[in-house]
Residue, then its C-alpha position, 0 to 999 in steps of 0.5 A: m514524478t517517479t512512475e514505479c510502484i510496488v504492490l504487496a499482494g502476498g498476504l494469506g487473507t485469512r479473514l477473507r477466507s469465508v467470502v473469498a475461498d482460496k484466493p489471494k486477497c488482491m484477487a477477491p472478486i469485485g463483480d466479474r473482476p478481481f480487486l487488483y484490477y481496480l488498483l492497477q487502473y487507478l495507478a495507470e490513471q496516476g501515471i504509473t507505467h511499471v508495477v512490481l507485485s510482491l506475491g506469496y500465497r497462491s501467486e500463480q493466480v495473480i500471474d495467470w490472470c495478469q498474463q490473460t488480461q490486457l493491462p494498461l501498465e507493465i507488470s513484473y513479479v517477485i514471489e516470497s518463497e517464505p513469509l517475509g512480512t510487509g518490510g521484506g516484502i518491499i525489499l525484495a520487490s525493490s530489487e525490481i524497481r529500475g529507478n531509485e524512488f518508488f511508490v507502495a501500495n497495499g493489494d487489499t486497499f484502494f486509497h485514491v491519492p493524487l500521486a502527482d501531488y504527493h510526489s510534489f509534497h514529498k520533494e518539498k519537504q525533502s523527505a526520504l520517506s512519506l505516508a499518504l494519510k486518510p482523514m477518518q470520522q468515528f473509527e476504531r479499526y485503525g491506529s491513528v497518526e499524528l503530525d507537527e505543523n510542518a506535516r512531520i509525523t510525531a506518533f502512530l497511536e494504538k488503535k482505539f475509538c476516535e471521534q475523528g483523526l488521520i489514519n495510515g492509508g497504506i501508500y508510501l513513497t520512498s527510495k531504494e537508497y534510503l531503505q539500503g542505508l537502514q541495514l534492515p533484516q530480510q524478514f520484518s514489519f515495515e510498519k514496526e521496524v521502519l515507520e515506528q523507528q523513523v518517526k522517532n528520528k523525525q524522518v517520516y512526513g505525512f500527506i493528507a489525502d481526503q479521498y475515497f478509501i477502502d480496505i477489503g481485509i474484512p467481510e464487511d468492508y469487502a461487501q461495501a467495496q462490491s457496492d461502491f465499485l459496481k457503481 
C-alpha cells in the first residue's frame, strides 16, 4: 500500500469563523487538541508514514503546532502564496510526494476509511483515480454520487434532499503520473476540472466505506464532532 497522503488544509474556514475565530479549519479545537491531531492519528493507524500538508490561511499556526507536537508520522509542508483551489493545492503538494501514488484527504473532514482495503480495490480495478464514498440517509448538504455495477462512477448529482445515497467522502487515491498527464492549470477546482471531467471519460471508481464520517465545515457539525471525539 502507498504510505503517503496529502492533507488539504489551506481553506479560510469562513463558515466556522463564528466559533473558531481566526484559526484554519484544521486547527479548530476538539477538547484540548486541534481537529488535525485526530486526522493525523487516524492516518498513522492506517499505515501512512508521510503526510504533505497543503497550507494557506494562517499556515504558521499549523506549522508551529506540528513542530511542537510529537506526531506519529513525518510531516512536509507546502504553502500557497495565493489560493489555488483544491486542485491547485493537490498539484502543489504532490511535488513533495516521494513516490508516485498517494491518498488525498481534507483537513476539515474525518472519514474512517480502511485505507489498505481501499488501495486493494484501486489496484483490482486498475483505477487511475478513485474516491471513497460514504452511504448516507436523509441528507441535503451534499451532492450524491452514482455508480454502475463495476463500481465506476457515472454521475455527480447536484445537492438536493435524498432519502439515501452515496456522497463523496473526500478521500481520493491517485498518482503524480496520472495528474501530470491531464495538463492542468495552476489554479483550479479538483472536483470540477478533474472529477467531473474524468467521470465523462469513465475513468473514476468509487470505493464504498460505511464508516464514521464528519465534516466540520459548519458550526452544527463542528459541535457534533466535539461530542463524538471526546467520547
